[in-house]
C-alpha positions as CSV (number, residue, x, y, z in Angstrom):
1,X,265.9,-138.9,-10.8
2,X,268.0,-136.2,-12.6
3,X,268.0,-138.3,-15.8
4,X,264.3,-138.9,-15.5
5,X,263.7,-135.1,-15.1
6,X,265.9,-134.4,-18.1
7,X,264.1,-136.9,-20.3
8,X,260.7,-135.6,-19.1
9,X,261.7,-132.1,-20.1
10,X,262.7,-133.3,-23.5
11,X,259.4,-135.2,-23.9
12,X,257.4,-132.1,-23.0
13,X,259.4,-129.9,-25.3
14,X,259.0,-132.2,-28.2
15,X,255.3,-132.8,-27.6
16,X,254.4,-129.2,-27.3
17,X,256.5,-128.4,-30.4
18,X,254.1,-130.6,-32.3
19,X,251.1,-128.6,-31.1
20,X,250.1,-125.1,-32.2
21,X,249.3,-124.2,-28.6
22,X,251.3,-125.2,-25.5
23,X,249.9,-128.4,-24.0
24,X,251.4,-127.7,-20.6
25,X,251.3,-124.5,-18.6
26,X,254.3,-122.8,-16.9
27,X,253.8,-124.9,-13.7
28,X,254.0,-128.1,-15.9
29,X,250.4,-128.8,-15.2
30,X,248.3,-130.3,-18.0
31,X,246.0,-127.7,-19.4
32,X,242.2,-128.2,-19.5
33,X,240.9,-130.4,-22.3
34,X,237.4,-131.1,-23.4
35,X,236.2,-134.1,-25.3
36,X,232.6,-133.8,-26.4
37,X,230.2,-136.6,-27.4
38,X,226.5,-136.5,-28.3
39,X,223.8,-135.2,-30.5
40,X,222.7,-131.9,-32.1
41,X,222.8,-130.1,-28.7
42,X,226.6,-130.3,-29.0
43,X,227.4,-131.0,-32.7
44,X,229.6,-128.2,-34.1
45,X,229.3,-129.4,-37.6
46,X,230.5,-133.0,-37.8
47,X,227.5,-134.0,-39.9
48,X,228.7,-131.7,-42.6
49,X,231.1,-134.4,-43.6
50,X,228.6,-137.2,-43.9
51,X,228.2,-138.1,-47.6
52,X,224.6,-139.4,-47.2
53,X,222.4,-136.6,-48.6
54,X,219.6,-137.4,-46.1
55,X,222.0,-136.9,-43.1
56,X,220.9,-134.4,-40.5
57,X,222.7,-131.2,-41.3
58,X,222.4,-127.4,-40.5
59,X,224.9,-126.2,-43.1
60,X,222.5,-123.6,-44.6
61,X,221.0,-120.3,-43.6
62,X,219.6,-119.0,-41.3
63,X,221.6,-121.3,-39.0
64,X,224.6,-119.6,-37.5
65,X,223.7,-116.1,-38.5
66,X,223.7,-114.5,-35.0
67,X,227.3,-115.1,-34.1
68,X,229.2,-116.7,-37.0
69,X,227.3,-114.8,-39.7
70,X,227.3,-118.0,-41.7
71,X,226.1,-121.6,-41.2
72,X,228.6,-123.9,-39.4
73,X,226.5,-127.0,-39.0
74,X,225.4,-126.1,-35.5
75,X,221.6,-126.4,-35.0
76,X,221.1,-122.9,-33.7
77,X,221.5,-119.3,-34.6
78,X,224.9,-119.3,-33.0
79,X,227.0,-121.0,-30.4
80,X,226.2,-124.1,-28.3
81,X,226.9,-125.1,-24.7
82,X,230.4,-126.6,-25.4
83,X,231.4,-123.4,-27.2
84,X,230.5,-121.3,-24.1
85,X,232.1,-123.8,-21.7
86,X,235.4,-123.5,-23.7
87,X,235.1,-119.7,-23.5
88,X,234.5,-119.8,-19.7
89,X,237.5,-122.1,-19.3
90,X,239.7,-119.7,-21.4
91,X,240.1,-122.3,-24.1
92,X,239.9,-121.8,-27.9
93,X,236.7,-123.1,-29.6
94,X,236.9,-126.9,-29.6
95,X,237.2,-128.2,-33.1
96,X,235.0,-130.9,-34.6
97,X,236.6,-134.3,-35.2
98,X,236.9,-133.8,-38.9
99,X,238.6,-130.4,-38.3
100,X,240.9,-132.0,-35.9
101,X,242.1,-134.5,-38.6
102,X,243.2,-131.5,-40.7
103,X,245.9,-129.8,-38.7
104,X,243.7,-128.2,-36.0
105,X,245.2,-128.3,-32.5
106,X,243.8,-131.2,-30.5
107,X,245.5,-130.7,-27.1
108,X,242.5,-128.6,-25.8
109,X,240.1,-131.3,-27.0
110,X,237.9,-132.5,-29.8
111,X,234.1,-132.5,-30.4
112,X,232.8,-135.8,-31.8
113,X,229.0,-135.0,-31.4
114,X,226.6,-135.7,-34.3
115,X,223.1,-134.3,-34.8
116,X,220.6,-137.2,-34.7
117,X,222.8,-139.6,-32.8
118,X,221.4,-141.6,-29.9
119,X,222.6,-144.1,-27.4
120,X,221.6,-146.9,-29.8
121,X,223.4,-147.5,-33.1
122,X,220.1,-148.0,-34.8
123,X,218.8,-144.5,-34.1
124,X,218.7,-142.7,-37.4
125,X,221.5,-145.1,-38.6
126,X,223.4,-144.1,-41.7
127,X,222.3,-140.5,-41.3
128,X,224.4,-139.8,-38.3
129,X,227.7,-140.6,-36.5
130,X,226.6,-143.1,-33.9
131,X,227.8,-142.9,-30.3
132,X,229.9,-146.0,-30.8
133,X,231.5,-144.5,-33.9
134,X,232.2,-141.3,-31.9
135,X,234.0,-143.5,-29.4
136,X,236.0,-145.0,-32.2
137,X,236.9,-141.5,-33.4
138,X,238.0,-140.6,-29.9
139,X,240.4,-143.6,-30.0
140,X,241.9,-142.2,-33.2
141,X,242.6,-138.9,-31.4
142,X,243.9,-140.8,-28.4
143,X,246.5,-142.5,-30.7
144,X,247.5,-139.1,-32.1
145,X,247.9,-137.7,-28.6
146,X,250.0,-140.7,-27.6
147,X,252.2,-140.3,-30.6
148,X,252.7,-136.6,-29.9
149,X,252.9,-136.5,-26.1
150,X,254.2,-140.0,-25.3
151,X,252.6,-142.5,-23.0
152,X,252.9,-140.5,-19.8
153,X,252.0,-137.2,-21.3
154,X,248.9,-138.5,-23.0
155,X,247.8,-140.4,-19.9
156,X,248.1,-137.2,-17.9
157,X,246.1,-135.2,-20.4
158,X,243.3,-137.9,-20.7
159,X,242.9,-138.3,-16.9
160,X,242.7,-134.5,-16.5
161,X,240.3,-134.0,-19.4
162,X,236.5,-133.5,-19.0
163,X,234.2,-135.7,-21.2
164,X,231.0,-133.9,-22.0
165,X,227.9,-135.9,-23.0
166,X,224.4,-135.0,-24.4
167,X,222.9,-138.1,-25.7
168,X,219.6,-140.0,-25.7
169,X,217.1,-137.4,-27.0
170,X,216.9,-138.9,-30.4
171,X,216.3,-142.4,-29.2
172,X,212.9,-141.2,-27.9
173,X,212.3,-138.6,-30.6
174,X,212.3,-141.3,-33.3
175,X,209.5,-143.1,-31.5
176,X,207.2,-140.1,-31.4
177,X,208.2,-138.0,-34.4
178,X,207.3,-140.6,-37.1
179,X,203.5,-141.0,-37.7
180,X,203.9,-144.6,-38.7
181,X,205.4,-145.6,-35.3
182,X,203.0,-145.9,-32.4
183,X,204.1,-144.4,-29.2
184,X,203.5,-147.7,-27.3
185,X,206.6,-149.0,-29.2
186,X,204.8,-152.2,-30.1
187,X,206.4,-152.3,-33.5
188,X,210.0,-152.2,-32.0
189,X,212.1,-155.1,-30.9
190,X,211.6,-154.2,-27.2
191,X,208.8,-155.6,-25.0
192,X,208.4,-152.5,-22.8
193,X,209.3,-148.9,-22.3
194,X,211.4,-150.0,-19.3
195,X,213.4,-152.5,-21.4
196,X,214.0,-149.9,-24.1
197,X,215.3,-147.5,-21.5
198,X,217.6,-150.1,-20.0
199,X,219.1,-151.0,-23.4
200,X,219.7,-147.3,-24.1
201,X,221.3,-146.8,-20.7
202,X,223.5,-149.9,-21.1
203,X,224.7,-148.6,-24.4
204,X,225.7,-145.3,-22.9
205,X,227.3,-146.9,-19.9
206,X,229.4,-149.2,-22.1
207,X,230.8,-146.1,-23.9
208,X,231.5,-144.3,-20.7
209,X,233.2,-147.3,-19.1
210,X,235.4,-147.7,-22.2
211,X,236.5,-144.1,-21.8
212,X,237.1,-144.8,-18.1
213,X,239.3,-147.8,-19.0
214,X,241.3,-145.6,-21.4
215,X,242.0,-143.1,-18.6
216,X,239.0,-140.7,-18.5
217,X,237.9,-139.8,-15.0
218,X,235.9,-136.6,-15.2
219,X,232.5,-136.6,-16.9
220,X,230.0,-133.8,-17.5
221,X,226.6,-135.2,-18.3
222,X,223.6,-133.3,-19.6
223,X,220.3,-135.0,-19.3
224,X,217.4,-135.1,-21.8
225,X,215.3,-132.1,-22.8
226,X,211.6,-131.7,-22.0
227,X,211.0,-133.1,-25.4
228,X,207.2,-133.0,-25.2
229,X,207.3,-129.2,-24.8
230,X,209.5,-128.4,-27.9
231,X,207.6,-126.6,-30.7
232,X,207.3,-129.7,-32.8
233,X,205.5,-131.6,-30.0
234,X,203.5,-128.7,-28.8
235,X,202.2,-128.6,-32.4
236,X,201.5,-132.3,-32.5
237,X,199.8,-132.1,-29.1
238,X,197.6,-129.3,-30.4
239,X,196.7,-131.3,-33.5
240,X,196.2,-134.6,-31.6
241,X,194.5,-133.4,-28.3
242,X,193.2,-130.0,-29.1
243,X,193.9,-126.5,-27.7
244,X,193.6,-127.6,-24.1
245,X,196.9,-129.5,-24.4
246,X,200.1,-127.5,-24.1
247,X,202.8,-130.3,-24.3
248,X,203.0,-134.0,-25.2
249,X,202.9,-135.2,-21.6
250,X,203.4,-138.9,-22.4
251,X,206.8,-138.1,-24.0
252,X,207.9,-135.9,-21.1
253,X,206.9,-138.7,-18.7
254,X,209.3,-141.1,-20.3
255,X,212.1,-138.5,-20.4
256,X,211.7,-137.8,-16.7
257,X,212.1,-141.5,-15.9
258,X,215.2,-141.7,-18.1
259,X,216.8,-138.7,-16.4
260,X,216.1,-140.1,-13.0
261,X,217.8,-143.4,-13.9
262,X,220.8,-141.5,-15.4
263,X,221.2,-139.5,-12.3
264,X,221.2,-142.6,-10.1
265,X,223.7,-144.4,-12.4
266,X,226.2,-141.5,-12.0
267,X,225.8,-141.5,-8.2
268,X,226.5,-145.2,-8.3
269,X,229.7,-144.8,-10.4
270,X,230.9,-142.1,-8.0
271,X,230.7,-144.7,-5.2
272,X,232.1,-147.7,-7.1
273,X,234.7,-146.4,-9.5
274,X,238.0,-145.1,-8.2
275,X,238.7,-141.5,-9.2
276,X,235.4,-141.1,-11.0
277,X,234.1,-137.5,-10.8
278,X,231.1,-135.9,-12.5
279,X,228.9,-132.9,-13.0
280,X,225.3,-133.6,-13.9
281,X,223.3,-130.8,-15.5
282,X,219.5,-131.1,-15.8
283,X,218.7,-129.2,-19.0
284,X,215.2,-130.6,-18.6
285,X,214.7,-128.5,-15.5
286,X,216.6,-125.5,-16.8
287,X,214.6,-125.3,-20.0
288,X,211.4,-126.0,-18.2
289,X,212.1,-122.9,-16.1
290,X,212.6,-120.8,-19.2
291,X,209.3,-122.1,-20.6
292,X,207.5,-121.2,-17.4
293,X,209.2,-117.8,-16.6
294,X,210.7,-116.5,-19.8
295,X,210.6,-112.8,-18.8
296,X,212.7,-113.5,-15.7
297,X,215.6,-114.4,-18.0
298,X,215.1,-111.8,-20.7
299,X,212.9,-113.7,-23.1
300,X,209.5,-112.8,-24.6
301,X,208.6,-116.0,-26.5
302,X,209.1,-119.4,-24.9
303,X,206.7,-121.7,-26.8
304,X,207.0,-120.8,-30.5
305,X,210.3,-121.3,-32.4
306,X,212.0,-118.5,-34.2
307,X,212.3,-120.4,-37.4
308,X,209.8,-122.8,-39.0
309,X,206.1,-122.8,-40.0
310,X,202.8,-124.2,-38.7
311,X,201.6,-124.3,-35.1
312,X,204.4,-122.9,-32.8
313,X,206.6,-122.9,-36.0
314,X,207.2,-126.5,-35.1
315,X,206.9,-128.0,-38.5
316,X,209.1,-128.2,-41.6
317,X,212.8,-127.7,-41.9
318,X,214.1,-124.2,-40.9
319,X,215.7,-122.7,-44.0
320,X,215.1,-125.7,-46.3
321,X,211.3,-125.5,-46.9
322,X,210.0,-123.3,-49.7
323,X,208.1,-121.3,-47.2
324,X,209.2,-120.8,-43.6
325,X,208.8,-118.0,-41.1
326,X,211.7,-116.3,-39.4
327,X,211.2,-114.2,-36.3
328,X,212.3,-110.6,-36.3
329,X,214.4,-110.8,-33.1
330,X,215.9,-114.1,-32.2
331,X,217.1,-112.9,-28.8
332,X,213.4,-112.8,-27.7
333,X,213.0,-116.5,-28.3
334,X,214.0,-119.5,-26.2
335,X,213.8,-121.9,-29.1
336,X,215.3,-121.4,-32.5
337,X,213.8,-124.2,-34.7
338,X,211.5,-127.2,-34.1
339,X,213.8,-128.8,-31.5
340,X,216.8,-126.6,-30.7
341,X,217.3,-123.7,-28.3
342,X,218.7,-120.3,-29.4
343,X,222.2,-119.2,-28.7
344,X,220.9,-117.0,-25.9
345,X,219.3,-120.0,-24.2
346,X,222.4,-122.1,-24.8
347,X,224.5,-119.4,-23.1
348,X,222.1,-119.5,-20.1
349,X,222.5,-123.3,-19.8
350,X,226.3,-123.1,-20.0
351,X,226.5,-120.4,-17.4
352,X,224.3,-122.2,-14.8
353,X,226.2,-125.5,-15.4
354,X,229.5,-123.7,-15.1
355,X,228.5,-122.0,-11.9
356,X,226.8,-125.1,-10.5
357,X,223.3,-123.8,-9.8
358,X,222.0,-126.2,-7.1
359,X,218.6,-126.3,-8.7
360,X,219.8,-127.9,-11.9
361,X,223.4,-129.2,-11.2
362,X,224.3,-132.3,-9.2
363,X,227.6,-133.3,-7.6
364,X,229.7,-130.3,-8.5
365,X,229.9,-127.4,-10.9
366,X,231.5,-127.8,-14.3
367,X,233.9,-125.1,-13.3
368,X,235.2,-127.2,-10.3
369,X,235.3,-130.3,-12.5
370,X,237.5,-128.5,-15.0
371,X,239.8,-127.1,-12.3
C-alpha cells in the first residue's frame, strides 16, 4: 500500500505539472470539470474555426460588446450559461475545443458546442460542428487527459465531471425557418412528426450513452426554447396569421412534446443506469416566464429583439445586414437577436439552474451535481 501511495503521489505530481492549473485540490479530490456540448446557446466561438464561409458565426459586432467589448463568436451581447456556471463554480472560463488544442488548460473542461448544430448530423451539415463530431472532439481531449493524468487520474476526472447539453433546437428550426420546407415535414425522409422526434432523441441518447461508457456519470441537460415565441417566429406568425397571433403555436407544440420525452428519458436513465445523475433545466419554462412577466425580472422589452430589423427585429442578420436596428439599452431586453437571449437573460437562466428552482429544474440543482 505504501508503494502504491508513493506512485500515486508521483502520478499526481507529474500530471498537475503538465497543467497550468492544479488538477487536484489539497484534499486530493478531483476538481470540478465541465464538458459542454450543443448549439448556439452554449457555443463560445467554436464556429469561428470553420472554414466554410456560410458557417453560422457571430464573430462580428455588435456581438460580445456588453462584456467582452469585442465579438468572441458567442451569439449574444456577452456571456452564455456555461460561462456563468463556471463562474458560480469558481472555475476559469471554459475554453472552446479549438482553444484547448492550443495550450489552454483542459483540466477544468472544454466546450465543444457549435452554433447551428442539432441532434441529427444532417442539420445544417457542413456549416456546423455536428453533435457526433463534438463527441469525436471530446474523445481527442479524453486521450490528452489520459496521457497527462494517467488511466486512474483521467478516469476520476471524467467520472466527477459534469456534461452540459443544449441540443435539438436547430433540428426543428430548420423545418420552419426555410420558406421552401412545409411545416408538415412531408418533404423530409420521415413519415411523421413522432418519427422525426424519435430519431432525434435516439441520436442524442447514443451520444450520451457513449459518454457514459467512457466514464461520464453526471449530466446537465437543458431542454428546448419556446421557439415559436422568438422574435423571428413572432414576426413570421404576424405575417402569416395576422396581428391576432403572438407566437407560432404549432412550433411550440412540437417543442413541448420533445421536452416531455426528454424529461422522461432522463428519469428512465436514472432508474436503469448505475451511477447516472442529472439536472434537467427547462429553459422553455424559464424563458416563457420572462416573456410573460418581464418587469418582475428587471426587463422592459420581452418580445422584440435588441438587434435586427423588421417585425420584432426578427429578420436579417444582426450586424451583417446593410441596415439593422440596435436597441439603446440591451439590459432592458430579454432577447438579443432573432433567436438568442441577452447576457442578462442568460445570467438569469444560469442562476435558477444553479440554485435548482423547483419550477424549472428537475432531479437536483446544478450546484449539487457539481459538488
